[in-house]
C-alpha positions in Angstrom: 0.0 0.0 0.0 1.3 3.5 -0.9 0.3 6.3 1.3 -0.3 9.9 0.2 3.3 10.8 1.2 4.9 8.0 -0.7 5.6 5.8 2.3 4.5 2.2 2.0 4.2 -0.8 4.3 6.9 -2.6 2.3 10.3 -2.9 3.9 13.2 -1.8 1.7 16.2 -1.7 3.9 17.2 -3.2 7.3 20.4 -2.5 9.2 21.1 -5.2 11.8 23.7 -4.5 14.5 26.1 -2.7 12.2 29.6 -2.3 13.7 32.6 -0.6 12.0 36.0 0.2 13.5 39.2 1.7 12.2 42.9 1.7 13.2 42.9 -1.9 14.4 39.8 -1.3 16.5 41.0 1.8 18.2 38.3 4.0 16.6 34.8 2.5 16.9 32.7 4.4 14.4 29.6 2.2 14.6 28.9 0.2 17.8 25.8 -1.7 16.9 23.3 0.3 14.7 20.0 -1.2 13.9 17.0 0.3 12.1 14.5 -0.3 9.2 13.5 1.9 6.3 10.2 1.5 4.4 9.9 2.1 0.7 9.2 5.7 0.0 10.4 7.0 3.3 12.3 10.3 3.7 14.7 9.8 6.5 17.4 12.1 7.9 20.4 10.8 9.8 21.8 13.5 12.0 24.7 13.8 14.3 27.8 15.9 15.0 31.2 15.3 13.4 32.6 12.0 14.5 29.3 10.6 15.4 29.5 7.7 12.9 27.0 9.0 10.4 29.4 9.1 7.5 30.6 5.6 8.2 26.9 4.5 8.3 26.3 6.2 4.9 29.2 4.4 3.4 27.8 1.1 4.5 24.2 1.9 3.4 25.6 2.9 0.0 27.6 -0.4 -0.3 30.8 1.6 -0.6 32.1 -0.1 2.6 31.3 -3.2 4.6 30.6 -3.6 8.3 33.0 -5.5 10.5 29.9 -7.1 12.1 26.2 -7.0 11.4 24.1 -7.3 8.3 22.5 -5.0 5.7 19.4 -6.4 4.1 17.9 -4.8 0.9 14.5 -6.0 -0.4 14.7 -9.0 1.8 18.1 -10.1 0.6 21.4 -9.9 2.6 23.9 -7.9 0.7 26.5 -10.4 1.8 24.9 -12.7 -0.7 25.7 -10.4 -3.7 28.8 -11.5 -5.5 29.1 -8.2 -7.5 28.3 -5.4 -5.1 29.4 -2.7 -7.5 26.8 -3.9 -10.0 24.1 -3.9 -7.3 25.1 -0.4 -6.3 25.1 0.9 -9.9 21.5 -0.4 -10.5 19.9 0.3 -7.2 21.4 3.3 -5.4 21.8 7.0 -6.3 24.2 9.3 -4.6 24.3 13.1 -4.0 27.6 14.3 -2.6 28.4 17.5 -0.7 31.2 18.4 -3.2 29.1 17.5 -6.3 31.8 15.3 -7.9 31.0 16.5 -11.4 33.6 15.8 -14.1 35.0 19.2 -15.1 35.5 18.3 -18.8 32.0 17.1 -19.3 28.9 19.2 -19.8 25.9 19.0 -17.5 24.0 16.6 -19.8 27.1 14.4 -20.2 27.7 14.3 -16.4 24.1 13.1 -15.9 24.6 10.3 -18.4 27.5 8.7 -16.5 25.5 6.3 -14.4 23.5 5.2 -17.4 26.4 3.4 -19.0 25.7 0.5 -16.7 22.3 0.1 -18.4 21.5 -1.4 -21.7 20.4 1.9 -23.2 21.3 3.4 -26.5 23.2 6.7 -26.8 19.9 8.4 -27.9 18.0 7.0 -24.9 20.8 8.2 -22.5 20.8 11.7 -24.0 17.0 12.0 -23.9 16.8 10.8 -20.3 19.6 13.1 -19.1 17.9 16.1 -20.8 14.5 15.2 -19.2 16.2 14.9 -15.7 17.9 18.3 -16.1 14.7 19.8 -17.2 13.0 18.4 -14.1 15.4 20.2 -11.8 15.1 23.5 -13.8 18.3 23.4 -15.8 16.9 23.1 -19.3 18.9 26.2 -20.2 22.2 24.8 -18.9 22.4 21.4 -20.7 25.7 22.0 -22.5 27.4 24.1 -19.8 30.6 22.8 -18.1 30.6 22.7 -14.3 32.9 25.7 -14.1 30.2 27.8 -15.8 27.5 26.8 -13.3 26.8 28.3 -9.8 27.1 26.1 -6.7 23.3 25.7 -6.6 23.2 24.7 -10.3 26.0 22.2 -9.8 24.1 20.6 -7.0 21.0 20.4 -9.3 23.1 18.6 -11.9 24.2 16.2 -9.1 20.6 15.5 -8.1 19.7 14.8 -11.8 22.6 12.5 -12.1 21.6 10.6 -8.9 18.3 9.7 -10.5 19.9 8.5 -13.8 19.8 4.8 -12.9 16.2 4.9 -11.5 17.5 4.1 -8.0 15.3 2.5 -5.4 17.4 4.2 -2.7 18.7 7.8 -2.9 21.5 8.8 -0.5 22.4 12.4 0.1 25.6 13.3 2.0 25.4 16.8 3.5 23.6 18.0 0.3 23.5 21.6 1.4 27.0 21.7 2.9 28.5 23.9 0.1 25.5 26.2 -0.3 24.5 29.4 1.3 21.3 29.5 3.4 19.1 30.7 0.5 20.3 28.0 -1.9 20.2 25.4 0.9 16.5 26.1 1.3 15.9 25.8 -2.4 17.9 22.6 -2.5 15.9 20.9 0.2 12.6 22.0 -1.5 13.9 20.4 -4.7 14.8 17.2 -2.9 11.3 17.1 -1.4 9.9 17.6 -4.9 12.1 14.8 -6.3 11.0 12.5 -3.4 7.3 13.3 -4.1 7.5 13.0 -7.9 9.6 9.8 -8.1 8.6 8.1 -4.9 12.2 7.3 -4.3 13.3 6.2 -0.8 15.5 9.1 0.4 18.1 9.1 3.2 19.9 12.4 3.9 22.9 12.5 6.2 23.5 15.9 7.8 24.5 17.8 10.9 22.0 20.6 10.1 18.8 20.6 12.1 17.0 22.7 9.5 17.8 20.1 6.8 16.7 17.3 9.0 13.4 19.2 9.6 12.4 18.5 6.0 12.4 14.7 6.6 9.5 12.5 7.7 11.8 10.8 10.2 14.9 11.8 12.0 17.5 9.2 13.3 20.0 10.9 15.7 23.3 9.1 16.0 26.0 9.8 18.6 29.2 8.0 19.4 28.4 5.2 17.0 25.0 4.4 18.4 21.4 5.5 17.7 20.4 8.0 20.3 16.9 8.6 19.1 14.5 7.7 16.2 11.5 10.0 15.9 8.8 11.0 13.4 8.6 14.6 12.3 5.0 15.4 13.1 5.2 18.8 11.4 5.5 17.3 7.9 
């Protein structure tokens, strides 16, 4: 069942007792993190620097593996996937704080990069990239290089690119970190619109309470443990 705000009663992601340490166990980034995310949820993971939220994001995005614990996606343990990079390319979209756009490629070319994992023709890739850029208000910037775009425009390109592989899960790492307050507000409104229009499950990792306030649910992490997990009743 899909609710009016895109959440469903179908489980997409489950983290079970995730633990992650570095420097031969001297730094314990995650000390047993467990939670579930339903399809279509908009969740914010918030915490100060060093709380473990970045390590958690790396594991949720299958960019790193836990030392202990299990990550389950659509009912299947990710430990059972032989090719985790292929899974990531087909199922997860990323929005990074620093944009990570290739400087020698235009906006429409940057958006096409994740599509090369798909069995799409060059024409299909170009058409989809154009449509995605139009959906984030950049139809007039299709052929501009990143250096010709403002910070807000670059982040819009990054959002369009994150949707290029039709991901089931969209992960945003401090998506407003390099933007001023005015553009940060616009960016969060855009992310809300993307979530509403595409019904994509969205997890935003942030230290900013204002950013977290846009989410349906806020998970607060501190010292590698979940401190609280609450619903945002104002949304």
